[in-house]
C-alpha positions in Angstrom: 73.6 52.9 73.1 70.5 50.7 74.0 68.6 51.4 77.2 70.1 48.5 79.1 72.9 46.3 77.8 75.8 44.9 79.8 77.6 44.1 76.5 77.3 47.6 75.2 78.4 48.9 78.6 81.5 46.7 78.5 82.4 48.1 75.1 82.0 51.6 76.4 84.3 50.9 79.3 86.9 49.5 76.9 87.1 52.9 75.2 87.8 54.5 78.6 90.7 52.1 79.3 93.3 54.8 80.1 91.1 56.0 82.9 90.3 52.4 84.0 94.0 51.8 84.4 94.3 54.9 86.5 91.3 53.7 88.6 93.0 50.3 88.9 96.2 51.8 90.3 94.3 53.9 92.8 92.1 51.0 94.1 95.0 48.6 94.2 96.9 51.2 96.2 94.1 51.1 98.8 94.1 47.3 98.9 97.9 47.3 99.5 97.4 49.9 102.3 95.1 47.4 104.0 97.5 44.6 103.4 100.5 46.5 104.8 98.3 47.7 107.7 97.6 44.1 108.7 101.2 43.0 108.3 102.5 46.0 110.0 100.2 45.6 113.0 101.1 41.9 113.2 104.8 42.7 113.1 104.5 45.4 115.7 102.7 43.2 118.2 105.2 40.4 117.7 108.0 42.8 118.4 106.4 44.1 121.6 105.6 40.5 122.7 109.1 39.3 122.0 109.6 38.8 125.8 106.8 36.2 125.9 107.2 32.5 125.2 105.1 32.7 122.1 105.3 36.1 120.4 103.5 34.9 117.3 100.4 34.4 119.4 99.9 38.2 119.5 100.2 38.6 115.7 96.5 38.1 115.0 95.5 40.9 117.4 98.0 43.2 115.8 96.8 42.3 112.3 93.2 43.0 113.2 94.0 46.4 114.7 96.3 47.3 111.9 93.8 46.3 109.2 91.0 48.2 111.0 93.2 51.3 111.5 94.1 51.3 107.8 90.4 50.8 106.8 89.3 53.7 109.0 92.1 56.0 107.6 91.1 55.2 104.0 87.4 55.9 104.8 88.3 59.2 106.4 90.4 60.2 103.4 88.0 58.9 100.7 87.1 62.3 99.5 90.7 63.2 98.8 91.8 59.7 97.5 88.8 58.6 95.5 86.9 61.7 94.4 88.8 62.0 91.1 88.4 58.3 90.5 84.7 57.9 91.2 83.4 61.3 89.9 85.9 61.4 87.1 84.8 58.1 85.7 81.1 59.3 85.9 82.0 62.3 83.7 83.5 60.0 81.1 80.4 57.9 81.1 78.4 61.0 80.6 80.5 61.9 77.5 79.7 58.4 76.1 76.0 58.8 76.9 76.1 61.9 74.7 77.9 60.0 72.0 81.2 61.9 72.2 84.6 60.4 71.5 87.0 60.3 74.5 90.5 61.5 74.2 93.3 59.0 74.1 96.0 58.3 76.7 96.6 60.4 79.8 94.6 63.3 78.3 91.5 61.2 79.1 92.4 61.1 82.7 93.1 64.9 82.8 89.8 65.6 81.2 87.9 63.5 83.7 89.6 65.1 86.6 88.8 68.6 85.4 85.2 67.7 84.6 84.6 66.1 88.0 86.0 69.2 89.8 83.7 71.5 87.7 80.6 69.4 88.1 80.8 68.7 91.8 82.7 71.8 93.1 86.0 69.9 93.6 84.3 67.2 95.7 82.5 69.4 98.2 79.1 68.2 96.8 79.9 64.7 95.6 80.0 62.6 98.7 77.2 64.3 100.6 75.0 64.0 97.5 76.0 60.4 96.8 75.4 59.3 100.3 72.1 61.1 100.6 70.9 59.8 97.2 71.8 56.2 98.1 69.9 56.5 101.4 66.9 57.9 99.5 66.9 55.1 97.0 67.1 52.5 99.7 63.9 53.8 101.3 61.7 53.4 98.1 61.1 49.6 98.0 58.6 49.5 100.9 56.1 51.8 99.0 57.1 51.5 95.3 58.1 47.9 94.8 55.0 45.9 93.9 56.0 42.5 95.5 57.5 44.2 98.6 54.4 46.3 99.1 52.2 43.3 98.9 54.2 41.5 101.6 54.1 44.4 104.1 51.9 42.5 106.5 54.1 39.4 106.2 57.0 39.0 108.7 59.3 38.7 105.7 58.2 42.1 104.4 60.6 44.3 106.3 63.7 42.2 105.7 62.8 42.0 102.0 62.4 45.7 101.8 65.8 46.2 103.5 67.5 43.8 101.1 65.8 45.4 98.1 66.9 48.8 99.3 70.5 47.6 99.5 70.3 46.5 95.9 68.8 49.6 94.3 71.0 52.1 96.2 73.8 51.3 93.8 71.8 53.3 91.2 73.0 56.4 92.9 76.1 56.4 90.7 74.0 55.8 87.5 71.9 58.8 88.4 75.0 61.0 89.0 76.4 59.8 85.6 73.1 61.0 84.0 73.5 64.3 85.8 76.9 64.8 84.3 75.4 64.1 80.9 72.7 66.8 81.4 73.9 70.1 80.1 70.7 71.8 81.2 71.2 71.5 85.0 74.1 72.6 87.1 72.3 71.7 90.3 73.0 68.0 91.0 70.1 67.9 93.5 67.7 68.4 90.7 69.1 65.4 89.0 69.0 63.5 92.2 65.3 64.3 92.5 64.7 63.2 88.9 66.5 59.9 89.6 64.4 59.2 92.7 61.3 60.0 90.8 62.3 57.8 87.9 63.0 54.8 90.2 59.7 55.4 92.1 57.7 55.4 88.8 59.5 52.4 87.2 60.7 50.6 90.3 60.1 47.0 89.3 61.5 47.4 85.8 64.7 49.1 87.0 65.0 46.6 89.8 65.1 43.7 87.3 67.9 45.5 85.5 69.8 46.2 88.7 69.5 42.5 89.6 71.1 41.5 86.4 74.0 43.9 87.2 74.2 42.4 90.7 74.6 38.9 89.3 77.2 40.2 86.9 79.2 41.8 89.7 78.9 38.9 92.0 80.0 36.4 89.4 83.0 38.6 88.7 83.8 39.0 92.4 83.6 35.3 93.2 85.7 34.4 90.1 88.4 36.9 91.1 88.4 35.7 94.7 88.9 32.1 93.7 91.7 33.0 91.3 93.5 35.3 93.8 93.8 32.6 96.5 96.6 30.9 94.5 99.0 33.8 94.2 98.3 34.9 97.7 99.1 31.5 99.1 102.4 31.6 97.1 103.2 35.1 98.4 102.7 34.3 102.1 104.3 30.8 102.0 107.7 32.3 103.2 106.3 34.3 106.1 107.5 33.2 109.5 104.0 32.7 110.9 100.9 31.0 109.5 98.4 33.6 108.5 95.3 31.3 108.6 92.1 33.0 107.6 93.9 36.2 106.6 94.6 34.6 103.2 90.9 34.8 102.6 90.7 38.4 103.8 93.5 39.5 101.5 91.8 37.6 98.6 88.5 39.3 99.3 90.1 42.8 99.5 91.9 42.5 96.2 88.9 40.8 94.5 86.8 43.7 95.6 89.3 46.2 94.3 89.3 44.5 90.9 85.6 44.3 90.9 85.3 48.0 91.7 87.7 48.7 88.9 86.1 46.7 86.1 82.7 45.2 86.9 81.1 48.0 88.9 81.7 50.7 86.2 80.2 48.4 83.6 77.1 47.9 85.8 76.8 51.7 86.3 77.2 52.3 82.6 74.5 49.8 81.8 72.1 51.5 84.2 72.9 55.1 83.4 70.8 55.3 80.1 67.7 54.4 82.0 68.1 57.6 84.0 69.4 59.7 81.2 67.2 58.9 78.2 64.4 61.3 77.9 65.7 63.0 81.1 65.0 66.5 79.7 61.3 65.6 79.3 61.0 64.1 82.8 58.3 66.1 84.6 58.8 67.3 88.1 56.9 65.4 90.8 53.2 66.3 91.1 52.0 67.5 94.5 50.7 64.0 95.3 54.0 62.3 94.3 56.0 64.9 96.2 53.9 64.2 99.4 54.2 60.4 98.9 58.0 60.6 98.4 58.5 62.9 101.3 56.9 60.4 103.6 59.6 57.8 102.8 62.7 59.2 104.5 64.6 62.3 105.7 67.0 61.8 102.8 64.2 62.2 100.2 62.9 65.3 102.0 66.4 66.8 101.8 66.7 66.1 98.1 63.3 67.6 97.4 64.2 70.7 99.4 67.7 71.1 97.9 66.3 70.7 94.3 64.0 73.7 94.8 66.7 76.1 95.9 
């Protein structure tokens, strides 16, 4: 597979279609939970306000609370609900990076679940590592991005560094996919350190690639959002109340679920080879590099410390 190619990444994802369908079912389940949370909240508040002259006036408050409650519950349960989806897909990407053939059908899903549990200690490591790594990557632009560094004295420097950091933090998943492809290391923090170092040394080149992935994901998201408005309008046309802006909220939620199912894995697969190729020859940071990296954030200092244990 070439170092960076969205087309090659798309073909790779096609070969993992059984797992993609499993991912789709799980993420659509989350979107439906948000939908029913909003509808349930609205219905509950209408019922309690039935004594008033206009019970439907309370529907929006109930919908907001129901939606927020469902979103909070999903976030609290993400390790249980999404670990096998996120980490499992990364292990399949790792197999493809190694050039292995994936099993067909449900066996592919079973293999991914087992590999994810083995690699990340059944989820105990995955989310703390993923969150720490994303935070570490987002701290790099101020020092390692050429154009951001040159604008440090400019009032736009800090906002630009923040925006750039939000863009590159998505490479955390690509780094973890590269870790799964590395048979030499069982310590994912070593792979995290290698990913941080790789991005620091090649920041501008990897940022250009990540920007291409971002455009790809945004175009997919916007297209899905526009297409989903029509079936959502049809589905809510028979409701007893007007849902107003909620039609856009529902379209955004389902568009994000579909983007996370198809477009985000393609972007991750496109970026993963940049962190996996030649990974075994990647030198550890020099003392000067280590000191410079450690100055950037607490998350980087934690990664450096964990990698040495």
